[in-house]
Phi, psi and omega in degrees: 000324175217160187252161181236126181284166167058040177291135170275160179296325182286333175286339186309315179302311175314300181300324178293322175298307181304314188295317181298310181298321177296321171303312176297318179299316181296325173295316178299317176296317177302316184289322189274322194246337184105160182294332183288316181294322174296314175305319180296312184299317176295315171307314177292324178294317182299313184295323174302315175302316180289321172303313182292325178295314186272330177055046185267143174267355180288176174292127184241162183299322178304316183295315178304312187298320185292321183296334184271355187296141167283171177304305186299320179296319185294317182301316184298315182289323176293325178290323182298307182291327178297309184294325179294325175298323180297310185290326174297323173303314181294325181291318179296325181295315181292323180297315176303319178289328184288312184291329179292322181296324176300309183303315189290327174300327183277355184083013177264133185267117183287147170303129180097353176265157178299317182297323180291317178299311189295321179301315182302318181292318179295317177298336177270004179090008183271119183267169185303324178306313184295324177292324176292324179297319174302312179295338180290337182243013188273159173210107181241131187209113166280144185237115185284129174230155185254116177223160187282052169231358175283102187260001186272135168277152181296325179300323174295312182300328181289317183294321186289328181295322175298311177306311178308313180295322180290326173293319179298315179295321178301310178299325180292314183297324185285320175300314183297318187288334177288335185273327183292142182288325180252135182297143172274112183303333178280351193293311180301322175295318175301308178307316187290318183293317176309314182290330180290322178296318174305314186298319181299313179292326179289323174305309180304322185295315184297328181262015175246137185292142180278328187258155176269142173278338181232155180297144171296141168270166172304315178304321182293322184289326175295313180300310180304315181289325179294335176292338175288329173300311184289330184274327193231291199292325177294331180261331184272327182292323169305327176288327175305308177299320179303314181299321180294311181297324183292321187278332180267000186054039183242133178295329179202126175250162187298154186269087183262345184254117181225152177274149173233166183204147178254338194292121183099352174240344184267098187255015178290109179073011176237097180295344183280349179268126186220182170303319181301317184287324177299316177294321181297316178298313184295322170303312186293323180296313177306311180306311180301311183296313187282329172293318175304318181287328170306311178301318184288323176296324178295316182293324174300326180293329174290324180286321189266061183275006190301137172277142175295336174291341183254330181219133183287166182223158176291155175300327181290326179293315186295321179296316175300322177297313181294331176271001186293334185089351187270105178252021183297128180297336180293337180245021185302326184257009183247071189298332176293324180287324180297316179303314185293329175294323177294319178293325178294321179291326177284323181295318185291321175294328175289327178296313187295335186275316182279335183220073182311130182099340179284143188249143177286156184300330183222160190291146181266127179295317183218125186295151176227170181286144181291152172288138179286329182197164186294334172305326179290315177300314179306312183299312182298316181293323178289333169297323177295313186296319177295327174293319179294312177307318185275352179232044171062033182242013182308327185289352179270359186279329196280331185293313180225323188285315181297313175297329180289320177301320176291327178300308186293327171300318186273316182263345181045216173263002186259334184079299186209146182285126183259122180273150171254146181211137173206159178279150185297328183294332174294322176294311182304315179301311183291326176288322180302322179290310182300324185282323177295312178297319177281359179061039175260325179202118186293333182212075180304319183302335181276351182286150178276174190298320182293319175296318177305308188296321177294317182293314183296323174296314182303314183291328173296330185275344179275151181276330194283145174280162179272332188296142177259120182297135178071005175285137179276086173295160176295160179300325179298309182294323176297319178293322181291310184298326178298327175298316176298319175299320183292325182294321181296317176302323186291317185289324179291321187280315195247354178102161189295345181279343183305310171231121179236347185229135177239113189259132183249100173299151179052046171291120184230355181203169173298323182297330176301323175284323179291322174303318180292318178299323181291317182292327181287326177298323178298337176262007176083018181262355170232133175243131179026092184299329181265353179279161187295330180261035185294134184218148172236124182285340184231139174281124176276120191246113169287139175254109180259117191250306184272169178305317176299317177300314182301315175295336178269349189303308184296325179292319181299312181292328182286326179281327178298315181283344176279350177291147185293124177096342184296308179295322178299318175297319174301308181302321186278342181265009184122350181055045181236139176224105171275143171226122190262137182245130184264121182265326179292311178289325178299320175295315175301329181280317186228006181090168193295309187288317181291326178295319177292318183287321178293325171298317181298319182288314177302317181295319179302317179285324173295318180300317176297321183297309180294330175294320178299308180301318181300318180295323181292318184264359181067012177208132186291142164250114188296123177266126180235119176277140177242117188270109181272075187270144172254192182279315177295148176300328178295342173245035178085004178294181186117173183296128181306315182302315181289321182299322177289315176293333179280359177296155179299150181301142175082006184250350176269305171043042171085359187236117179201139173233139174215149180276145169242120190238161167058218181292347176299325179297313177301313192287334186267327190235359179292317181271113182316307183295318173300319174301319173307312183292319176297320173292321174301323183297318178300317180291314180304311183293322176302312175306311187289318179295333182271319194255342181290130179300131172296130179300319175187174175292149174297124183297146187299327181286335170301307187299312182302315182296316182298323185288324177294317175299319184295312183298319179288321176295316177301319178295324179289318181296310182291331179298321181288300193285319188249347181242356172278123182296139178070012181302322178303317173307312178302313181299312184294331177272327186266003169231163180267035186298322179296321182280334174298312179303340175277342180296145175270070184243356179192160180271003185263134178290154183287331179238148179293320175230155171295151178118188184237043169272132175297328178299330182269345184284141179287151184296332187292306176297333177302304177294321177303314183297320181284332176297314180295333179262012171063024169263340172047032186312315178302339180277000184204338188302133177105335186293322184291321170298317185292321178293321179296316179295319185290326182284323189272353186294326175227087182311317181296337184252018186301322185289321178295321177289324174293319177299330176293313180299321182292325178290320173313310181299324182286319200248346189244105184306320183303303179300320181298314181298312184301317176299317183296313178302317180288329179293319181297310178304316183295323180296328183271348181277172180199108183295320181301315180295308184304329176293325174308310180295330176298334178294346181277352186282122184296326176269099186287331172302319177292316179308311185293318177305304186292318180296323175296322177291327178286318172298320173297318177296323180300310181298317179296320181293318177296321178293319180300309176302313176304314178298326184277313186271336184082005181259118181273346178251150183285147178060033177295336181268359184224068186302329185291315177294318172312311180300315178307309185296315185298322181296320190283332188312319186285352178251334176282318190300321177299323176299321174299313185297316182294324183294318176308303186302318180291321180293329178292316182290317184294313182291338174279356175105011173287107195259020180294116175319322183296333181289314176299325172296323184289326171299310179297318176299316183299320172300317177301312181294319177296314184294320178298321185286326183270340169073341179214053191262344194265000000 
């Protein structure tokens, strides 16, 4: 559809794919909508390119044209540019995989790959034994969460997955033809067939609605998340382990990498999550795991057709065959198949027991008893494996049996560890009611912190429950208590890995932790805190979110472990303590620089605190940081590899959990091969962050400079956001945040309370709104003022201070990663487009004042980055991403221009449903084009 000058040879396949998909999309639009609409779309694209080139604030032809569009034309145009963004993403993903394959064929190990990490460790003198020992005690877990930024429907994702596969197939044929000495006569026909298949899928996309007509339920979100297990995690995670074993020359490494999930258990601010949704999530998770195992066992039956007359078997396998219940004369001499028939029958019975109503993929010939737990299935499969190894059948292990063994180890019958989360104020409300009814304390909420802790510890040490039988508790209390009861049932039914963590949002005191423990005790999940055998079946996890919370975190944890019985209980329960760190709210509270710095400081002090606890108790309590990262840089987003390596020294130690949220889940894991690469990145970064020798301690002057920068940055940020009168009015009018809240893209409300107070708005739509308006404010605001203040604080020493910042950027991963992320965010920002959004603010005097302040800070931040890095152009160190953004501008810009015009119409009272539809589609398209806006 349009050409790109100055193509490099390695870019050419990408641009060819983009042109191909653009041409096919154009043909489909002509066919479906007519030549006039196609011409209109092209005219808008050309005017948008001209507008970007001229950057004129005068009335331009593009604006006049957009104002004249009918409702139907508007929807068609927005859909066209949105779908092009989706297709460009697919082309870029395939190009990334192609480039990585080229590097691997050359023997070059990419940053973030397992091979690259192991090579770096070997060069640093770390031997394989040390790596294996570290993995024996490691725990790495990406955690999928449901948040209202995932704007893609599963129908769209499925069609795009097929397009990606067709592009990969096409690329392989073209690459092979370049390598072959003789041209393949079949190639033109293959390419033509491939293009027709692409055309069919693009037609499907065009005729499929982008938007949901009804809001997602929690059950819908659960099903969406489970689709990634079926497509990617169940297949790719065993391959990840296999690569590690191959490169480490180890027959088996510990199952340290496991998936986590919040969907169905996270009820913080989401009244739609209940005991019923928790049970539904666990049933469906079990069904996905077990149906997958049933398919794998069936495939094994086709492979393991060996006759006992041709190959011997172990006595254990023969005994298992005799107990299988398979007495078919056709398989009398095929003991492996008989064993697998019995395993299939037992798995089918397990499926019926753990997920009532779920059906096995194939009929069961003779029923068998259900497995009591996944360990029994694992034992049966190991009997098969040992028999093959001891009877010349080792070659038969790798295709299905070895991966299946690993799957059962990692996924069990629970599939993924489901976290529970609730806000501390909800726990307080429930306990206030329980204590009042039990006549223990008439007004618990009125007690001070010391009195609360004394009472809670006393109750944790008592055997009796607080609940009074047959009392009619409030619906709120009943609902909360039912969740805890459902968790107890889950551990009994699905095993101890089904639920491991209970997360407390807004942890601000020791009593917040003790309250959660007491509610867990009510459900039988904590036993006798002061007794010798005190145990907790679930890890209580504080979530420190705001700047104040992060600063208080080490003191809270120190005081918590000083409470009588707490350390003893944790040590007896596995000696694990997760602490969750909130990136989103801390950023919304204090800005990008202060958020990152306070997280760094909190992690460092928490690690020191737990080292001290270990010395006090003579036994280490393993500290695991759980990073609540979002998609946007302002919410902790950015490359995971760099983020993990930027953690303070001594805080990873083979232990890390981190959230995967919003549209990031789809972009990382919808394509299985890209999913595998992203999973590898987490492992590679954890290995390097844990085992690479630290070059040196972070210099004191670096830490002092960071603190000074943080103080100045937070002051500048809060002056704009919280101290500028009516700033909230600017935000709600100059971004589509109100319209985002109307999208049917998640089960959770956008705000904690109704109204337009920034304090009540969730950090997710806060970041999403700024991303849509291309100001991306949470990802950079305050840094420019901070650097200017730091350099000007001592004019005589300005050069020395600048040199220090430059040294920090070169030598300190934390600071370098922070600058890199801001660089990326600024590259995706656009002041001219953001200014267009400011015209939507009714009070134009306010709009001019606020926008002028933001534009000035943007300029200061760009200058600061240039001074520190020496690069005047954004993304100078990341040319691939720079090219990606450049390629997208002609297609993103029209969506922004259209969105502004549509918002103006809708807010002026134009009630045409097509206008609202087009707004929502534009939100989808911009999110897809920018890729990490949520």
